[in-house]
Structures are given as C-alpha cells and as structure tokens.
N, C-alpha and C positions, 0 to 999 in steps of 0.2 A: 282505922277510925277516920271518918270523913266528916267535914263540916258542911252542912246543908241548911240553908235558910236560917242562919244564925244559930243552929243547934247542931249538936254532935250526934251522928248516927253511927252505930256500931256495924261494921261490915263483916260478913262471914269469911274467915280465913281457914284454910285447911292445908295440911302438909302435902307436898308434891315431889315425886321422884322424877327427874328429867331423863328423857331417853337420848339426849344429846351426848355423844361420846366424850366431850370435854367436861361434862358436868355429872357423869355417872358417879354414884356413891355420895353425892352432895345434896342432901334434902334441902328444900326451900319452901318458904311460906309465901303464898301468893293468892290473890283473889281467884275465886272459882271461875269467874267469867273469862279470865285471860288464859285459862288452861288450853283452850282449843287453839288459840293463836300461837302460843309457845310450842305446843306439840307440832303444829304445822311447820313451823320454822325449823325445829330440831330434827324432825323425822325426814327431812329432805335427805337425799343420798349424800353422805358425807364425802368430802374431798380427801384424797390421800394426804396424810401429814408426814412431812420430813423433819425429823428432829436432829439438829447437828450435835455432835459430841464435842464438847469443848476441850477435853484433855487430848494431848498429843499422842499418847499411847496409854490405853487403859484396859482393864479387864472387867467384863460384866459376868457376874456369877449369881446363881440362885441356889443358895444352900438348902432351902426348904424343899425344892423340887428336884434337886440333884442335877441341874443343868450344867453341862460342861463349860468351862471358862472359854471366852472368845477374846482374842487379842485384836484390837482395832487400831489402825494407824491414823496419822493426822489427816489423811485424805479420805478416810472411810466415812460412810454415812449409814444411818439406819433408815431403811425404806420399808414402810408398812410393818414395823416391828422386827425386820430381819436385818442382820449385820452384813454389809458388803465390804469385802477386804480388797484394798488396792495393792499394786506392786511395790510401792514405797520407794521407787527409784525413778530418775529422769534420764533422758538421753545424754545430757551433759554430764551427769554423774557417772553413767556407764562409760563414757569416753575418758573421763579422768581416771576411772579405775583401770581401764585398759592401758593408759599411758603409764600409770604407776607400776603395773605388772610388767610391762616391757622394760621399763627402767630397772626394776629389780632383777629381771632376768639378765640384762646386759651386765649389771654389776656382779652378779653371781658368775657369769661366764668369764668376766675379766679376771676375777680372783682365782677361779678353779680351772678354767679351760684356756686362759690366755697364753699364747706361745712365749717362751722366754726371749726369743730374738725380737719380738714385737716390743717387749718392755725395754730392751736395750736401745732400740731405735727411738722410742719415746723419750728416754733419758738423754740420748744424744741430741735430740732436737733442741733441748734447753740451751746447749752451747753452740750449736751449728745452725746459723741462719739459712745456709744453702740447703741443708737437709730438711729443715723445717718448711722451706718453700717447696721442696720436692714432694713431701708427704701431704702438705695442705690439709684438706678436710678428711683425709683418710685415717687419721689417728683414731685408734679405737676399733678399726676394722682390719684385722690382720691380713685378710685376703687382698683387700684393696691396697694396703701398704706394700705388700709384696710385689704387686703389679707395678706400682709407681716406682719402686726402687729398681726393678728389673728394666723398666723403660729408661730410667736415668742412666743406668750402667751401660745399656746398649748404645745410648746416644753420646755420652760424654766420658765414658771410662769408669773404672772401678774405684778410683781414689777420691773420697769426699773432702779430705782435709788438706790436700796438697795445693797450696796457692799458686806455685809456679811449677809448670810441668816440663820445662826445658832442661837442658843438660849444661853443666858448668864446664864440661870438657869438650874441646873442639873435635869435630869428626875428622876421620882420615880420608884422604882423596887419592885415588889410584886410577891408572889407565891400563886397559888390557886390549890391545889391538883395536883401538877405537877408530871407527870409520864414520866421519861426520854425515855421510849420506845414507848409512844403513847400519845402525847400532842401537843397542839398548843402553839406557842409563839406569843403574841399580842404586838403591839406597837401603841400608839396614837400620831399622829403628831399635830403640831400647826395649820395646815390647810390642805386642800386637796392637795395631791402631784401632781406636774406636771409630764410630761413624763420623764423629766431629773431626778427628785427626785426618781421616780420609778426605773429607771435604776441604780441610785446610790445605793439605799438601796438593790435592788436585787443583784447587783454586790458584795456588802459586804457579804451578807448572802451566796451567792454562793461560794465565796472564803473560808468562814468559813467551809462550807460543804466539799469542796475539801481537805482542810487540814485535817479535821477529817477522811475523807475517806482514806487518805494516812497514818493514824496512828499518826498524830501529837499530839493528846491529850492523851498521855500515861504517867501517873504519875509513872509507874514502871521504867522508864528510864529517870530520871532527874538528871543525873550525875553532871551537871554544874550549877544547880539551886542555890546551896548554896556554890559553890566554890569561892575562892578568885581570883581576877584577878591581884593581885599584882605580882604574880609569874605565870609562864606558867603552866596552869592546865593540868592534864592528863585525857585523855578520853579512856575508855576501850571499844574498838569497838566490841570485842567478846561479852561482856555483853549486849551491845545495840542490837546485832544481835540475841541473844538467848532469849531475854526478851519476855514475853507473848504479842502477838500483840493486838492492840486496834484499832477498826475501827468504823467509823460512818456508820450506816446501811442505813438510807433512809431519804429523806426530800421531802416536797411538794413544789409546786410553791408559790411564794409570792403574796398574793391577797390583794386588796385594795377596800374598800367601803368608799367613802368620806375621812375622816381623820384617819380612822382606817385601820390597816394592820395586817396580820397574816400569819403564815406558820406552817405547821405540821412537826414534827421531830420524828425520832427514833434514839436516840444517840447510840444505840447498846452497844458496849463494851468501848466506850469512857469514860474517867474519867470525873468527874463532874467539873473539873477545865476548861473544854471546855466552860462552861457557863461564867466563868470569862473572858475568851478570847473574847467571843461575846460581853459582856457588855463593855469591854475596847474599842472595835471597835465602838460600837454604841455611846459611850460617846463623842469621838472625832468627829464622824459624826454629832451628834446633836449640838455640840458647834461651829463647823466651817462651816457646809453646810446647814443643815435643822434642825429645832427644833423638838425635841421629848418630849412629856409631860410625858409619863410613859411607862414602859415595864412590861408586865404581863406574867408570866410563868404558863401555865395551864388555865383551864376554858374553857367552851364551847361557851359562847357568851359574847361579850363585846360591850358596847355602843349600837348603833342602827343597829348592824350587822344583816343582813337578809340572811338566808341560801337559796341557789339556785338563788339568784339575781346576774346574770352575764352580765347585759346589761350595755354597756358603757354610755348610755343615763342617767343612774341613778348614775353615778360616779364610776362604777366598772372598775378597772384596774388590771393588773397582770404582773408578771415577771416570765418567764419560766426558770426553773432550770433544 
C-alpha cells in the first residue's frame, strides 16, 4: 500500500518463488515490477559456497535416502555439497609418535633382551665412580658398554676396585754372571702387565738411562755425599768440571712376555752405584704402583721366556727407548 498525493493507493502484490539458490523454497510477496530486477540478480551464475562444519568430529547421515554415514575431522570442509576428508595428523604429531614408539621398544628390549652382565655393570656404577666414568653415556647400550670396558681393561688392567696396585712384600734381588757391559736385567711381575704398567716401567728405565747418559752415575765426583748440611757446604765447580767423565753407553728396548720383562744394558763407564739407583726406583715402583716379585741381573733365559716370540697374541709387549 503506497501513499500518493495525500491518498492511499493499493498496489498489486503477487507471490513469487525466487530462483536464487539461497532462497529456494521460501515464497515471498513483492511488487510485480521488481520481479525482473530480482530475477536478473539471482539468475547470475552462483559462486561456489563453502560451508564450514563446526563440530570437531561429526557424522552426517540421511535416513530417508539411505546415504552411508561420513566421518568428518576438524580439518574437513564441505565443498559444493561433497565431504573432503583430511589426514588428521601433523608432522610434529608423527615425530612424537615415532619417539614414543622407539622409547617403548627400548624399554621392552631392556626388560626382555637386556644381557645380565649389563645389568650388573649398571648396578656397579652406583657405587664405583671410576666405572661410571668409564661407561659414560654408553649405559643402556650393551654393545657400547662392552667396548668401553674392554678398552679400559686393555689400558689399565682388569681390576676396577683395587685402589693400590703395588705389593707390600719386598722383591728379591739376585745376580747371575752379570757383565755390566753386556747383560740383561730381568724382572718378574705379580701378573701380566697392562699397557699402563708397560709405560710406567719403561718410563722409569728410560729416565735411568738418560741420567746415566748425562754422566749422573760418576762416583769420582761425590763432593756432597758425605757433607754435613748443618752448615752451608762448599762445592768445587772446577773439580767437578775436570773429573773423568762417566757415561752410560747403550740400552735396549724393554720387552715383556706374560709376567716377565727384560732389557739389555751396556753401562759403559758408569760406576756400579747406578745399579743402586735403579733398585731404589724399582722398590718404590713395586710398593706403590705394580708388584715386582724379583729382579735378576744377568742370565740368558728366565721363566718361560721364548726367544724370537714377538706376537702380541701370545702376550708380547714392549716399550721403545
């Protein structure tokens, strides 16, 4: 109804069914003259409509037409009336799942396939700081634990708990036709030496040789040996410079076969008290670090020594001097 020139005029209205997809099935009353305009606007090619599904996971069913149920995830969308289904997982989620699976497998292997000796080592680490340092980050990996322990035994010997490796019993000393210019010096250890023991004994003997080579074992110049230290002693430098020199001539490498060791010497012009110096060094070495049963000066063969046997598979080791 419209007002025109102060009077009311009745306008013709008629029902109209829209062809616009969003208004299908909704009758409307509108003036007849606007029909053409509305039809023009609604009959344009419609744009595709995307309707989001609000539910995280829902089921769409049509009982009347018997349509099969469709599960839609939170990332799904309905495009042109069709359901598009996503994977439902992310890269981060897959990584976390893989980590959890690997952890579960490790725990299963540790319970069902873990070697008993590895469990013993793990328990021992709680009380032994040295063993804990040897294993380090290999705990939980039996193969790596085995390699670490083997390396430690090879370098330092098999005993983890013994704090002092020396002997409380003094070693025996004997001479067998000892020739200072051409003889072997033998020593028998309490057990087969580790690589660490070989380096220690070899270092002591090498130091002894260097001192002799530099003339340290010269009894002709012992000016302070019997001097009193209550007063400032006097040292005659000219006498020390002009004294007859004394020098160690030669020495061989230190060799080991099982628990026996030997080295060849030519003392040269060194005085015999150089042997006292060596025995003093070996005494402390035996009591504090590794046990020595006996030291023999001279002789060609001791114990089960086999000439020419230089294979490490049979217990042969050496220290190069």
